[in-house]
mmJSON file of the N, C-alpha and C atoms, coordinates in Angstrom:
{"data_MODEL":{"atom_site":{
"group_PDB":["ATOM","ATOM","ATOM","ATOM","ATOM","ATOM","ATOM","ATOM","ATOM","ATOM","ATOM","ATOM","ATOM","ATOM","ATOM","ATOM","ATOM","ATOM","ATOM","ATOM","ATOM","ATOM","ATOM","ATOM","ATOM","ATOM","ATOM","ATOM","ATOM","ATOM","ATOM","ATOM","ATOM","ATOM","ATOM","ATOM","ATOM","ATOM","ATOM","ATOM","ATOM","ATOM","ATOM","ATOM","ATOM","ATOM","ATOM","ATOM","ATOM","ATOM","ATOM","ATOM","ATOM","ATOM","ATOM","ATOM","ATOM","ATOM","ATOM","ATOM","ATOM","ATOM","ATOM","ATOM","ATOM","ATOM","ATOM","ATOM","ATOM","ATOM","ATOM","ATOM","ATOM","ATOM","ATOM","ATOM","ATOM","ATOM","ATOM","ATOM","ATOM","ATOM","ATOM","ATOM","ATOM","ATOM","ATOM","ATOM","ATOM","ATOM","ATOM","ATOM","ATOM","ATOM","ATOM","ATOM","ATOM","ATOM","ATOM","ATOM","ATOM","ATOM","ATOM","ATOM","ATOM","ATOM","ATOM","ATOM","ATOM","ATOM","ATOM","ATOM","ATOM","ATOM","ATOM","ATOM","ATOM","ATOM","ATOM","ATOM","ATOM","ATOM","ATOM","ATOM","ATOM","ATOM","ATOM","ATOM","ATOM","ATOM","ATOM","ATOM","ATOM","ATOM","ATOM","ATOM","ATOM","ATOM","ATOM","ATOM","ATOM","ATOM","ATOM","ATOM","ATOM","ATOM","ATOM","ATOM","ATOM","ATOM","ATOM","ATOM","ATOM","ATOM","ATOM","ATOM","ATOM","ATOM","ATOM","ATOM","ATOM","ATOM","ATOM","ATOM","ATOM","ATOM","ATOM","ATOM","ATOM","ATOM","ATOM","ATOM","ATOM","ATOM","ATOM","ATOM","ATOM","ATOM","ATOM","ATOM","ATOM","ATOM","ATOM","ATOM","ATOM","ATOM","ATOM","ATOM","ATOM","ATOM","ATOM","ATOM","ATOM","ATOM","ATOM","ATOM","ATOM","ATOM","ATOM","ATOM","ATOM","ATOM","ATOM","ATOM","ATOM","ATOM","ATOM","ATOM","ATOM","ATOM","ATOM","ATOM","ATOM","ATOM","ATOM","ATOM","ATOM","ATOM","ATOM","ATOM","ATOM","ATOM"],
"id":[1,2,3,4,5,6,7,8,9,10,11,12,13,14,15,16,17,18,19,20,21,22,23,24,25,26,27,28,29,30,31,32,33,34,35,36,37,38,39,40,41,42,43,44,45,46,47,48,49,50,51,52,53,54,55,56,57,58,59,60,61,62,63,64,65,66,67,68,69,70,71,72,73,74,75,76,77,78,79,80,81,82,83,84,85,86,87,88,89,90,91,92,93,94,95,96,97,98,99,100,101,102,103,104,105,106,107,108,109,110,111,112,113,114,115,116,117,118,119,120,121,122,123,124,125,126,127,128,129,130,131,132,133,134,135,136,137,138,139,140,141,142,143,144,145,146,147,148,149,150,151,152,153,154,155,156,157,158,159,160,161,162,163,164,165,166,167,168,169,170,171,172,173,174,175,176,177,178,179,180,181,182,183,184,185,186,187,188,189,190,191,192,193,194,195,196,197,198,199,200,201,202,203,204,205,206,207,208,209,210,211,212,213,214,215,216,217,218,219,220,221,222],
"type_symbol":["N","C","C","N","C","C","N","C","C","N","C","C","N","C","C","N","C","C","N","C","C","N","C","C","N","C","C","N","C","C","N","C","C","N","C","C","N","C","C","N","C","C","N","C","C","N","C","C","N","C","C","N","C","C","N","C","C","N","C","C","N","C","C","N","C","C","N","C","C","N","C","C","N","C","C","N","C","C","N","C","C","N","C","C","N","C","C","N","C","C","N","C","C","N","C","C","N","C","C","N","C","C","N","C","C","N","C","C","N","C","C","N","C","C","N","C","C","N","C","C","N","C","C","N","C","C","N","C","C","N","C","C","N","C","C","N","C","C","N","C","C","N","C","C","N","C","C","N","C","C","N","C","C","N","C","C","N","C","C","N","C","C","N","C","C","N","C","C","N","C","C","N","C","C","N","C","C","N","C","C","N","C","C","N","C","C","N","C","C","N","C","C","N","C","C","N","C","C","N","C","C","N","C","C","N","C","C","N","C","C","N","C","C","N","C","C","N","C","C","N","C","C"],
"label_atom_id":["N","CA","C","N","CA","C","N","CA","C","N","CA","C","N","CA","C","N","CA","C","N","CA","C","N","CA","C","N","CA","C","N","CA","C","N","CA","C","N","CA","C","N","CA","C","N","CA","C","N","CA","C","N","CA","C","N","CA","C","N","CA","C","N","CA","C","N","CA","C","N","CA","C","N","CA","C","N","CA","C","N","CA","C","N","CA","C","N","CA","C","N","CA","C","N","CA","C","N","CA","C","N","CA","C","N","CA","C","N","CA","C","N","CA","C","N","CA","C","N","CA","C","N","CA","C","N","CA","C","N","CA","C","N","CA","C","N","CA","C","N","CA","C","N","CA","C","N","CA","C","N","CA","C","N","CA","C","N","CA","C","N","CA","C","N","CA","C","N","CA","C","N","CA","C","N","CA","C","N","CA","C","N","CA","C","N","CA","C","N","CA","C","N","CA","C","N","CA","C","N","CA","C","N","CA","C","N","CA","C","N","CA","C","N","CA","C","N","CA","C","N","CA","C","N","CA","C","N","CA","C","N","CA","C","N","CA","C","N","CA","C","N","CA","C","N","CA","C","N","CA","C","N","CA","C","N","CA","C"],
"label_alt_id":[null,null,null,null,null,null,null,null,null,null,null,null,null,null,null,null,null,null,null,null,null,null,null,null,null,null,null,null,null,null,null,null,null,null,null,null,null,null,null,null,null,null,null,null,null,null,null,null,null,null,null,null,null,null,null,null,null,null,null,null,null,null,null,null,null,null,null,null,null,null,null,null,null,null,null,null,null,null,null,null,null,null,null,null,null,null,null,null,null,null,null,null,null,null,null,null,null,null,null,null,null,null,null,null,null,null,null,null,null,null,null,null,null,null,null,null,null,null,null,null,null,null,null,null,null,null,null,null,null,null,null,null,null,null,null,null,null,null,null,null,null,null,null,null,null,null,null,null,null,null,null,null,null,null,null,null,null,null,null,null,null,null,null,null,null,null,null,null,null,null,null,null,null,null,null,null,null,null,null,null,null,null,null,null,null,null,null,null,null,null,null,null,null,null,null,null,null,null,null,null,null,null,null,null,null,null,null,null,null,null,null,null,null,null,null,null,null,null,null,null,null,null],
"label_comp_id":["MET","MET","MET","LYS","LYS","LYS","PRO","PRO","PRO","ALA","ALA","ALA","HIS","HIS","HIS","GLY","GLY","GLY","VAL","VAL","VAL","TRP","TRP","TRP","ALA","ALA","ALA","LEU","LEU","LEU","VAL","VAL","VAL","LEU","LEU","LEU","PHE","PHE","PHE","LEU","LEU","LEU","ILE","ILE","ILE","ILE","ILE","ILE","ALA","ALA","ALA","HIS","HIS","HIS","GLN","GLN","GLN","ASP","ASP","ASP","ILE","ILE","ILE","TRP","TRP","TRP","LEU","LEU","LEU","TRP","TRP","TRP","ASP","ASP","ASP","ASP","ASP","ASP","THR","THR","THR","THR","THR","THR","LEU","LEU","LEU","VAL","VAL","VAL","PHE","PHE","PHE","GLY","GLY","GLY","PHE","PHE","PHE","LEU","LEU","LEU","PRO","PRO","PRO","VAL","VAL","VAL","ALA","ALA","ALA","LEU","LEU","LEU","ALA","ALA","ALA","TYR","TYR","TYR","HIS","HIS","HIS","ALA","ALA","ALA","CYS","CYS","CYS","ILE","ILE","ILE","SER","SER","SER","LEU","LEU","LEU","ALA","ALA","ALA","ALA","ALA","ALA","GLY","GLY","GLY","PHE","PHE","PHE","THR","THR","THR","TRP","TRP","TRP","TYR","TYR","TYR","LEU","LEU","LEU","ALA","ALA","ALA","THR","THR","THR","CYS","CYS","CYS","PHE","PHE","PHE","CYS","CYS","CYS","TRP","TRP","TRP","PRO","PRO","PRO","THR","THR","THR","ASP","ASP","ASP","GLN","GLN","GLN","SER","SER","SER","PRO","PRO","PRO","SER","SER","SER","THR","THR","THR","GLU","GLU","GLU","GLY","GLY","GLY","LYS","LYS","LYS","ASP","ASP","ASP","ALA","ALA","ALA","ALA","ALA","ALA"],
"label_asym_id":["A","A","A","A","A","A","A","A","A","A","A","A","A","A","A","A","A","A","A","A","A","A","A","A","A","A","A","A","A","A","A","A","A","A","A","A","A","A","A","A","A","A","A","A","A","A","A","A","A","A","A","A","A","A","A","A","A","A","A","A","A","A","A","A","A","A","A","A","A","A","A","A","A","A","A","A","A","A","A","A","A","A","A","A","A","A","A","A","A","A","A","A","A","A","A","A","A","A","A","A","A","A","A","A","A","A","A","A","A","A","A","A","A","A","A","A","A","A","A","A","A","A","A","A","A","A","A","A","A","A","A","A","A","A","A","A","A","A","A","A","A","A","A","A","A","A","A","A","A","A","A","A","A","A","A","A","A","A","A","A","A","A","A","A","A","A","A","A","A","A","A","A","A","A","A","A","A","A","A","A","A","A","A","A","A","A","A","A","A","A","A","A","A","A","A","A","A","A","A","A","A","A","A","A","A","A","A","A","A","A","A","A","A","A","A","A","A","A","A","A","A","A"],
"label_entity_id":["1","1","1","1","1","1","1","1","1","1","1","1","1","1","1","1","1","1","1","1","1","1","1","1","1","1","1","1","1","1","1","1","1","1","1","1","1","1","1","1","1","1","1","1","1","1","1","1","1","1","1","1","1","1","1","1","1","1","1","1","1","1","1","1","1","1","1","1","1","1","1","1","1","1","1","1","1","1","1","1","1","1","1","1","1","1","1","1","1","1","1","1","1","1","1","1","1","1","1","1","1","1","1","1","1","1","1","1","1","1","1","1","1","1","1","1","1","1","1","1","1","1","1","1","1","1","1","1","1","1","1","1","1","1","1","1","1","1","1","1","1","1","1","1","1","1","1","1","1","1","1","1","1","1","1","1","1","1","1","1","1","1","1","1","1","1","1","1","1","1","1","1","1","1","1","1","1","1","1","1","1","1","1","1","1","1","1","1","1","1","1","1","1","1","1","1","1","1","1","1","1","1","1","1","1","1","1","1","1","1","1","1","1","1","1","1","1","1","1","1","1","1"],
"label_seq_id":[1,1,1,2,2,2,3,3,3,4,4,4,5,5,5,6,6,6,7,7,7,8,8,8,9,9,9,10,10,10,11,11,11,12,12,12,13,13,13,14,14,14,15,15,15,16,16,16,17,17,17,18,18,18,19,19,19,20,20,20,21,21,21,22,22,22,23,23,23,24,24,24,25,25,25,26,26,26,27,27,27,28,28,28,29,29,29,30,30,30,31,31,31,32,32,32,33,33,33,34,34,34,35,35,35,36,36,36,37,37,37,38,38,38,39,39,39,40,40,40,41,41,41,42,42,42,43,43,43,44,44,44,45,45,45,46,46,46,47,47,47,48,48,48,49,49,49,50,50,50,51,51,51,52,52,52,53,53,53,54,54,54,55,55,55,56,56,56,57,57,57,58,58,58,59,59,59,60,60,60,61,61,61,62,62,62,63,63,63,64,64,64,65,65,65,66,66,66,67,67,67,68,68,68,69,69,69,70,70,70,71,71,71,72,72,72,73,73,73,74,74,74],
"pdbx_PDB_ins_code":[null,null,null,null,null,null,null,null,null,null,null,null,null,null,null,null,null,null,null,null,null,null,null,null,null,null,null,null,null,null,null,null,null,null,null,null,null,null,null,null,null,null,null,null,null,null,null,null,null,null,null,null,null,null,null,null,null,null,null,null,null,null,null,null,null,null,null,null,null,null,null,null,null,null,null,null,null,null,null,null,null,null,null,null,null,null,null,null,null,null,null,null,null,null,null,null,null,null,null,null,null,null,null,null,null,null,null,null,null,null,null,null,null,null,null,null,null,null,null,null,null,null,null,null,null,null,null,null,null,null,null,null,null,null,null,null,null,null,null,null,null,null,null,null,null,null,null,null,null,null,null,null,null,null,null,null,null,null,null,null,null,null,null,null,null,null,null,null,null,null,null,null,null,null,null,null,null,null,null,null,null,null,null,null,null,null,null,null,null,null,null,null,null,null,null,null,null,null,null,null,null,null,null,null,null,null,null,null,null,null,null,null,null,null,null,null,null,null,null,null,null,null],
"Cartn_x":[8.524,8.336,7.79,6.853,5.911,6.954,6.813,7.51,7.515,6.028,5.899,6.499,6.917,7.605,9.067,9.384,10.797,11.284,10.119,10.012,10.086,9.333,9.392,10.518,11.183,12.303,13.499,13.556,14.395,14.235,12.852,12.575,13.345,13.008,13.465,15.098,15.538,17.093,17.64,16.686,17.461,17.113,16.143,16.065,16.936,17.53,18.564,19.708,20.313,21.314,21.396,20.335,20.396,20.877,20.801,21.662,23.132,23.941,25.173,26.111,25.848,26.79,28.221,28.76,29.9,30.785,29.909,30.728,31.022,30.284,30.471,31.677,32.604,33.984,34.9,34.554,35.404,35.665,37.196,37.356,37.919,37.51,38.114,37.274,37.71,37.129,37.068,36.118,35.385,35.71,36.523,36.818,37.81,38.418,39.044,38.347,37.196,36.516,34.849,34.888,33.226,33.541,32.893,33.097,32.379,33.081,32.345,30.954,30.614,29.448,28.399,28.54,27.923,27.577,28.558,28.505,27.802,28.065,27.075,25.469,25.212,23.773,23.504,24.439,23.87,23.624,24.114,24.142,22.618,22.263,21.409,19.924,20.255,18.866,19.127,19.969,19.872,18.947,19.427,18.735,17.412,17.059,15.766,14.829,15.456,14.557,14.556,15.413,15.455,14.259,14.131,13.32,11.882,11.631,10.284,10.064,11.007,10.778,10.198,10.75,10.321,8.893,8.487,7.354,6.302,6.399,5.399,5.439,6.386,6.275,5.678,5.827,5.375,4.167,4.086,3.088,1.841,2.032,0.875,-0.17,-1.464,-2.661,-2.74,-3.276,-3.206,-4.633,-5.482,-6.815,-7.823,-7.39,-8.161,-7.833,-8.997,-8.619,-8.863,-8.378,-8.593,-10.065,-10.171,-11.45,-11.725,-13.037,-13.592,-14.672,-15.154,-16.125,-15.832,-17.028,-16.761,-16.28,-16.141,-15.705,-16.907,-16.986,-17.931,-17.661,-18.669,-18.957,-18.648,-18.54,-18.88,-18.132],
"Cartn_y":[-66.863,-66.568,-65.527,-65.385,-64.109,-63.122,-62.075,-61.241,-61.563,-61.935,-62.415,-63.439,-64.458,-65.692,-65.126,-64.253,-63.694,-62.843,-62.248,-61.678,-62.69,-63.696,-64.989,-65.439,-65.908,-66.325,-65.556,-64.189,-63.298,-63.479,-63.388,-63.603,-64.933,-65.928,-67.022,-67.282,-66.597,-66.407,-65.582,-64.591,-63.671,-64.481,-65.265,-65.895,-67.058,-67.693,-68.524,-67.828,-66.604,-65.935,-65.168,-64.92,-64.493,-65.087,-66.519,-67.306,-67.553,-66.632,-66.702,-67.252,-68.426,-68.941,-68.949,-68.635,-68.996,-67.734,-66.601,-65.261,-64.899,-65.825,-65.738,-65.237,-66.219,-66.154,-65.39,-64.589,-63.897,-62.381,-62.154,-60.916,-59.953,-60.264,-59.483,-58.018,-56.839,-55.741,-54.986,-54.494,-54.294,-52.493,-51.926,-50.509,-50.345,-51.199,-50.855,-50.78,-50.358,-50.393,-51.162,-51.835,-52.573,-53.988,-54.657,-56.167,-56.929,-57.87,-58.221,-58.788,-59.337,-59.99,-58.81,-57.637,-56.426,-55.726,-55.896,-55.423,-56.548,-57.672,-58.513,-58.542,-57.956,-57.711,-56.51,-55.593,-54.342,-54.281,-55.216,-55.566,-56.423,-57.504,-58.256,-56.941,-56.03,-55.079,-54.385,-53.949,-53.246,-54.314,-55.591,-56.265,-56.591,-56.494,-56.866,-55.361,-54.568,-53.171,-53.195,-53.352,-53.371,-54.697,-55.7,-56.568,-56.34,-55.536,-54.978,-53.86,-52.957,-52.301,-53.012,-54.076,-54.763,-55.66,-56.071,-56.297,-55.19,-54.143,-53.139,-52.567,-52.806,-52.476,-53.794,-54.7,-56.012,-56.79,-56.785,-57.64,-56.471,-55.576,-54.741,-54.798,-54.624,-54.873,-53.416,-53.462,-52.192,-51.608,-52.646,-52.427,-51.879,-51.687,-51.304,-49.575,-48.836,-47.404,-46.787,-45.832,-45.288,-45.077,-45.743,-45.592,-44.061,-43.722,-42.28,-42.343,-43.499,-43.583,-42.538,-42.101,-41.341,-40.033,-39.664,-38.189,-37.326,-36.075,-35.169,-34.494,-34.664,-34.098,-32.415,-32.046,-30.535,-29.679],
"Cartn_z":[-68.288,-67.052,-66.675,-66.112,-65.45,-64.594,-64.483,-63.516,-62.222,-62.032,-60.575,-60.192,-61.133,-60.614,-60.498,-61.133,-60.96,-59.455,-59.256,-58.086,-56.976,-56.914,-55.838,-56.044,-57.038,-57.14,-56.448,-56.441,-55.777,-54.199,-53.86,-52.644,-51.825,-52.487,-52.413,-52.154,-53.051,-53.128,-51.769,-51.571,-50.453,-49.051,-49.05,-47.786,-47.525,-48.629,-48.661,-48.392,-49.006,-48.828,-47.414,-46.981,-45.5,-44.548,-44.661,-43.739,-44.116,-43.145,-43.431,-42.546,-41.932,-40.871,-41.218,-42.337,-42.784,-42.513,-42.381,-42.064,-40.575,-39.583,-38.144,-37.536,-37.957,-37.413,-38.206,-39.223,-40.217,-39.621,-39.364,-38.95,-39.927,-41.047,-42.314,-42.278,-42.373,-42.492,-43.905,-44.175,-45.658,-45.546,-46.521,-46.31,-45.059,-44.477,-43.356,-42.024,-41.77,-40.644,-40.493,-41.473,-41.339,-41.651,-40.57,-40.391,-41.854,-42.293,-43.599,-43.358,-41.979,-42.004,-42.126,-41.41,-41.473,-42.77,-43.613,-45.026,-45.837,-45.752,-46.351,-45.935,-44.513,-44.365,-44.918,-45.049,-45.759,-47.309,-47.831,-49.231,-49.208,-48.509,-48.528,-48.14,-47.441,-47.246,-48.313,-49.082,-50.165,-51.36,-51.389,-52.373,-52.022,-50.678,-50.518,-50.449,-50.468,-50.909,-52.3,-53.266,-54.43,-54.933,-54.03,-54.776,-54.25,-53.18,-52.899,-54.192,-54.455,-55.609,-56.807,-57.167,-58.192,-57.943,-56.715,-56.385,-56.637,-56.205,-56.338,-57.976,-58.639,-60.265,-60.85,-60.525,-61.744,-60.867,-59.481,-58.967,-58.354,-58.228,-57.548,-58.698,-58.121,-58.976,-59.465,-61.053,-61.794,-61.792,-61.816,-61.971,-61.002,-59.995,-58.803,-58.679,-58.772,-58.714,-57.246,-56.72,-55.398,-55.127,-53.834,-53.494,-53.031,-53.493,-53.158,-52.349,-51.581,-50.933,-49.542,-49.022,-47.787,-48.096,-49.285,-49.343,-49.741,-49.299,-49.874,-50.914,-51.781,-53.184,-53.051,-52.307,-51.784,-52.921],
"occupancy":[1.0,1.0,1.0,1.0,1.0,1.0,1.0,1.0,1.0,1.0,1.0,1.0,1.0,1.0,1.0,1.0,1.0,1.0,1.0,1.0,1.0,1.0,1.0,1.0,1.0,1.0,1.0,1.0,1.0,1.0,1.0,1.0,1.0,1.0,1.0,1.0,1.0,1.0,1.0,1.0,1.0,1.0,1.0,1.0,1.0,1.0,1.0,1.0,1.0,1.0,1.0,1.0,1.0,1.0,1.0,1.0,1.0,1.0,1.0,1.0,1.0,1.0,1.0,1.0,1.0,1.0,1.0,1.0,1.0,1.0,1.0,1.0,1.0,1.0,1.0,1.0,1.0,1.0,1.0,1.0,1.0,1.0,1.0,1.0,1.0,1.0,1.0,1.0,1.0,1.0,1.0,1.0,1.0,1.0,1.0,1.0,1.0,1.0,1.0,1.0,1.0,1.0,1.0,1.0,1.0,1.0,1.0,1.0,1.0,1.0,1.0,1.0,1.0,1.0,1.0,1.0,1.0,1.0,1.0,1.0,1.0,1.0,1.0,1.0,1.0,1.0,1.0,1.0,1.0,1.0,1.0,1.0,1.0,1.0,1.0,1.0,1.0,1.0,1.0,1.0,1.0,1.0,1.0,1.0,1.0,1.0,1.0,1.0,1.0,1.0,1.0,1.0,1.0,1.0,1.0,1.0,1.0,1.0,1.0,1.0,1.0,1.0,1.0,1.0,1.0,1.0,1.0,1.0,1.0,1.0,1.0,1.0,1.0,1.0,1.0,1.0,1.0,1.0,1.0,1.0,1.0,1.0,1.0,1.0,1.0,1.0,1.0,1.0,1.0,1.0,1.0,1.0,1.0,1.0,1.0,1.0,1.0,1.0,1.0,1.0,1.0,1.0,1.0,1.0,1.0,1.0,1.0,1.0,1.0,1.0,1.0,1.0,1.0,1.0,1.0,1.0,1.0,1.0,1.0,1.0,1.0,1.0],
"B_iso_or_equiv":[0.0,0.0,0.0,0.0,0.0,0.0,0.0,0.0,0.0,0.0,0.0,0.0,0.0,0.0,0.0,0.0,0.0,0.0,0.0,0.0,0.0,0.0,0.0,0.0,0.0,0.0,0.0,0.0,0.0,0.0,0.0,0.0,0.0,0.0,0.0,0.0,0.0,0.0,0.0,0.0,0.0,0.0,0.0,0.0,0.0,0.0,0.0,0.0,0.0,0.0,0.0,0.0,0.0,0.0,0.0,0.0,0.0,0.0,0.0,0.0,0.0,0.0,0.0,0.0,0.0,0.0,0.0,0.0,0.0,0.0,0.0,0.0,0.0,0.0,0.0,0.0,0.0,0.0,0.0,0.0,0.0,0.0,0.0,0.0,0.0,0.0,0.0,0.0,0.0,0.0,0.0,0.0,0.0,0.0,0.0,0.0,0.0,0.0,0.0,0.0,0.0,0.0,0.0,0.0,0.0,0.0,0.0,0.0,0.0,0.0,0.0,0.0,0.0,0.0,0.0,0.0,0.0,0.0,0.0,0.0,0.0,0.0,0.0,0.0,0.0,0.0,0.0,0.0,0.0,0.0,0.0,0.0,0.0,0.0,0.0,0.0,0.0,0.0,0.0,0.0,0.0,0.0,0.0,0.0,0.0,0.0,0.0,0.0,0.0,0.0,0.0,0.0,0.0,0.0,0.0,0.0,0.0,0.0,0.0,0.0,0.0,0.0,0.0,0.0,0.0,0.0,0.0,0.0,0.0,0.0,0.0,0.0,0.0,0.0,0.0,0.0,0.0,0.0,0.0,0.0,0.0,0.0,0.0,0.0,0.0,0.0,0.0,0.0,0.0,0.0,0.0,0.0,0.0,0.0,0.0,0.0,0.0,0.0,0.0,0.0,0.0,0.0,0.0,0.0,0.0,0.0,0.0,0.0,0.0,0.0,0.0,0.0,0.0,0.0,0.0,0.0,0.0,0.0,0.0,0.0,0.0,0.0],
"pdbx_formal_charge":[null,null,null,null,null,null,null,null,null,null,null,null,null,null,null,null,null,null,null,null,null,null,null,null,null,null,null,null,null,null,null,null,null,null,null,null,null,null,null,null,null,null,null,null,null,null,null,null,null,null,null,null,null,null,null,null,null,null,null,null,null,null,null,null,null,null,null,null,null,null,null,null,null,null,null,null,null,null,null,null,null,null,null,null,null,null,null,null,null,null,null,null,null,null,null,null,null,null,null,null,null,null,null,null,null,null,null,null,null,null,null,null,null,null,null,null,null,null,null,null,null,null,null,null,null,null,null,null,null,null,null,null,null,null,null,null,null,null,null,null,null,null,null,null,null,null,null,null,null,null,null,null,null,null,null,null,null,null,null,null,null,null,null,null,null,null,null,null,null,null,null,null,null,null,null,null,null,null,null,null,null,null,null,null,null,null,null,null,null,null,null,null,null,null,null,null,null,null,null,null,null,null,null,null,null,null,null,null,null,null,null,null,null,null,null,null,null,null,null,null,null,null],
"auth_seq_id":[1,1,1,2,2,2,3,3,3,4,4,4,5,5,5,6,6,6,7,7,7,8,8,8,9,9,9,10,10,10,11,11,11,12,12,12,13,13,13,14,14,14,15,15,15,16,16,16,17,17,17,18,18,18,19,19,19,20,20,20,21,21,21,22,22,22,23,23,23,24,24,24,25,25,25,26,26,26,27,27,27,28,28,28,29,29,29,30,30,30,31,31,31,32,32,32,33,33,33,34,34,34,35,35,35,36,36,36,37,37,37,38,38,38,39,39,39,40,40,40,41,41,41,42,42,42,43,43,43,44,44,44,45,45,45,46,46,46,47,47,47,48,48,48,49,49,49,50,50,50,51,51,51,52,52,52,53,53,53,54,54,54,55,55,55,56,56,56,57,57,57,58,58,58,59,59,59,60,60,60,61,61,61,62,62,62,63,63,63,64,64,64,65,65,65,66,66,66,67,67,67,68,68,68,69,69,69,70,70,70,71,71,71,72,72,72,73,73,73,74,74,74],
"auth_comp_id":["MET","MET","MET","LYS","LYS","LYS","PRO","PRO","PRO","ALA","ALA","ALA","HIS","HIS","HIS","GLY","GLY","GLY","VAL","VAL","VAL","TRP","TRP","TRP","ALA","ALA","ALA","LEU","LEU","LEU","VAL","VAL","VAL","LEU","LEU","LEU","PHE","PHE","PHE","LEU","LEU","LEU","ILE","ILE","ILE","ILE","ILE","ILE","ALA","ALA","ALA","HIS","HIS","HIS","GLN","GLN","GLN","ASP","ASP","ASP","ILE","ILE","ILE","TRP","TRP","TRP","LEU","LEU","LEU","TRP","TRP","TRP","ASP","ASP","ASP","ASP","ASP","ASP","THR","THR","THR","THR","THR","THR","LEU","LEU","LEU","VAL","VAL","VAL","PHE","PHE","PHE","GLY","GLY","GLY","PHE","PHE","PHE","LEU","LEU","LEU","PRO","PRO","PRO","VAL","VAL","VAL","ALA","ALA","ALA","LEU","LEU","LEU","ALA","ALA","ALA","TYR","TYR","TYR","HIS","HIS","HIS","ALA","ALA","ALA","CYS","CYS","CYS","ILE","ILE","ILE","SER","SER","SER","LEU","LEU","LEU","ALA","ALA","ALA","ALA","ALA","ALA","GLY","GLY","GLY","PHE","PHE","PHE","THR","THR","THR","TRP","TRP","TRP","TYR","TYR","TYR","LEU","LEU","LEU","ALA","ALA","ALA","THR","THR","THR","CYS","CYS","CYS","PHE","PHE","PHE","CYS","CYS","CYS","TRP","TRP","TRP","PRO","PRO","PRO","THR","THR","THR","ASP","ASP","ASP","GLN","GLN","GLN","SER","SER","SER","PRO","PRO","PRO","SER","SER","SER","THR","THR","THR","GLU","GLU","GLU","GLY","GLY","GLY","LYS","LYS","LYS","ASP","ASP","ASP","ALA","ALA","ALA","ALA","ALA","ALA"],
"auth_asym_id":["A","A","A","A","A","A","A","A","A","A","A","A","A","A","A","A","A","A","A","A","A","A","A","A","A","A","A","A","A","A","A","A","A","A","A","A","A","A","A","A","A","A","A","A","A","A","A","A","A","A","A","A","A","A","A","A","A","A","A","A","A","A","A","A","A","A","A","A","A","A","A","A","A","A","A","A","A","A","A","A","A","A","A","A","A","A","A","A","A","A","A","A","A","A","A","A","A","A","A","A","A","A","A","A","A","A","A","A","A","A","A","A","A","A","A","A","A","A","A","A","A","A","A","A","A","A","A","A","A","A","A","A","A","A","A","A","A","A","A","A","A","A","A","A","A","A","A","A","A","A","A","A","A","A","A","A","A","A","A","A","A","A","A","A","A","A","A","A","A","A","A","A","A","A","A","A","A","A","A","A","A","A","A","A","A","A","A","A","A","A","A","A","A","A","A","A","A","A","A","A","A","A","A","A","A","A","A","A","A","A","A","A","A","A","A","A","A","A","A","A","A","A"],
"auth_atom_id":["N","CA","C","N","CA","C","N","CA","C","N","CA","C","N","CA","C","N","CA","C","N","CA","C","N","CA","C","N","CA","C","N","CA","C","N","CA","C","N","CA","C","N","CA","C","N","CA","C","N","CA","C","N","CA","C","N","CA","C","N","CA","C","N","CA","C","N","CA","C","N","CA","C","N","CA","C","N","CA","C","N","CA","C","N","CA","C","N","CA","C","N","CA","C","N","CA","C","N","CA","C","N","CA","C","N","CA","C","N","CA","C","N","CA","C","N","CA","C","N","CA","C","N","CA","C","N","CA","C","N","CA","C","N","CA","C","N","CA","C","N","CA","C","N","CA","C","N","CA","C","N","CA","C","N","CA","C","N","CA","C","N","CA","C","N","CA","C","N","CA","C","N","CA","C","N","CA","C","N","CA","C","N","CA","C","N","CA","C","N","CA","C","N","CA","C","N","CA","C","N","CA","C","N","CA","C","N","CA","C","N","CA","C","N","CA","C","N","CA","C","N","CA","C","N","CA","C","N","CA","C","N","CA","C","N","CA","C","N","CA","C","N","CA","C","N","CA","C","N","CA","C","N","CA","C","N","CA","C"],
"pdbx_PDB_model_num":[1,1,1,1,1,1,1,1,1,1,1,1,1,1,1,1,1,1,1,1,1,1,1,1,1,1,1,1,1,1,1,1,1,1,1,1,1,1,1,1,1,1,1,1,1,1,1,1,1,1,1,1,1,1,1,1,1,1,1,1,1,1,1,1,1,1,1,1,1,1,1,1,1,1,1,1,1,1,1,1,1,1,1,1,1,1,1,1,1,1,1,1,1,1,1,1,1,1,1,1,1,1,1,1,1,1,1,1,1,1,1,1,1,1,1,1,1,1,1,1,1,1,1,1,1,1,1,1,1,1,1,1,1,1,1,1,1,1,1,1,1,1,1,1,1,1,1,1,1,1,1,1,1,1,1,1,1,1,1,1,1,1,1,1,1,1,1,1,1,1,1,1,1,1,1,1,1,1,1,1,1,1,1,1,1,1,1,1,1,1,1,1,1,1,1,1,1,1,1,1,1,1,1,1,1,1,1,1,1,1,1,1,1,1,1,1,1,1,1,1,1,1]
}}}
């Protein structure tokens, strides 16, 4: 499997995992103050950030050089 396929699989997993209807009525507190649904979404957000990092590492085009058009050669 190519790394890009793995990143897409993570994106699909996060889309599915983001639908957390099972936690709406749960009043459990994490660390004594954080509602479990909010903690769950915090973890999803961290996973989304990590997925974006992987996307930039493995899926970003490497054959493009920075554009120097419009700059003075002074």
